[in-house]
C-alpha positions, 0 to 999 in steps of 0.5 A: 124474808117473806112468809105468805099465808093464804086461805079462804075467808075466816080461816084464821090467817090473821091470828096465825100471821100475828103469832108468827110475826110476834115469835120471830119479830117480823112485820105483819101485813093483813092484806084483807084490811087494805081491801076492807078500808078501800071498800069503806072509802068507796061506800063512803064516797058513793063511788060507782064500781061499775064505771071504770073512769070513776074507779080510776079517778078515785084510785088516782086521787087516793094514792096511798091507803093505810093498813091500820085496823079498826073495828068499823072495818069488821062489820058484815056490811063491809065484808059483803061489799068487799067480796064484790069490790075485790073482783075489780081489776083496777082495785086489785092492782092498786092494793097489790102495789100498795102491799109491795110498797108497805113491805119494801118500806118495812123491810128497812126496819124488820128482818122479814114480813108475814103477809096474809090474804088470798093471793099472796103466795100465788100472785103478790109475793110469788118468791116468798120464802115460806108459803102456808095455806090454811084449811078449815071447813065452811061450817067451822068458819061460820060458827067462829064468825057467828060467835065473833059477831055476837061478842061484838054486839052485832045481830047474827044468824048462823045459817046466813053466815054459813051461806055467806061464807060458802058464797064468798069461797065460790066467788074467791075461787072463780074470780077472774083476777087472782082467784083463791088457789093453793100457791106452788110449794105451799104447805097446808096448815089445818086450823080446824081444831084448837089454836094450840094444835094449829101452832104445833103444825106451824112451828114444825114447818118454821123450824125446818124452813128457818 
C-alpha cells in the first residue's frame, strides 16, 4: 500500500505523513530530504550543475543516497539551492529511482509506505492507493517557517521568507520536469488551521479508503 502526499513548500506534508505512518505502522519517506541531501553534497563537492557531464559523473559515483534526516539539511541556504538543483532532469531521475528502490526495500518489512513531496502522486508513484494534496496559503506557510527558523537560532526576516516561498511555488509549478500539480484522484487537505483540524480531515479520508 502506498499513500502519496503532495503539496507546496512548507505546507506541512512531512508532519502529516509522520502522523499517518505512526498510526498505521507504515514506513515514511520524505522525498524532500533526498533532494536536500543531494544539494548538500553538490555544494560540498563544488559540482557545477550547469555542466551535464559533471552531474552525470557525480551521480554515477554516488550510486546511493541516504534518506536520513539532519538539522544541517534544514537551513535556508540548502532550501534555496535545492529549489534550483531540483529542476535538473538528471537529478530528478536519480532521486525518483532512489525513492522506488527505498520503497521496494521497505515493503519487505512494512505493510505500506507514506511518501511526501511535490510530484509523488503525479509522477513517481502514480498508482498510489491514496493521494492527498495539502493546501495552505503562502502567508501562513511563511509565518510558520519564520517561527521555525527563529526557534532553531537562525536569523529570519518574515518578508524575505514570504518572498522566497512565493518564488519557490512559482518555480515548482512552472518547472519543465515534473512540475507541482494536483495528482489525478487526489483529495485536498486544508492545513491552514491547527493540526487537530488537519488530522480530522485526514482521518475521515483514511477511514473511508483503508
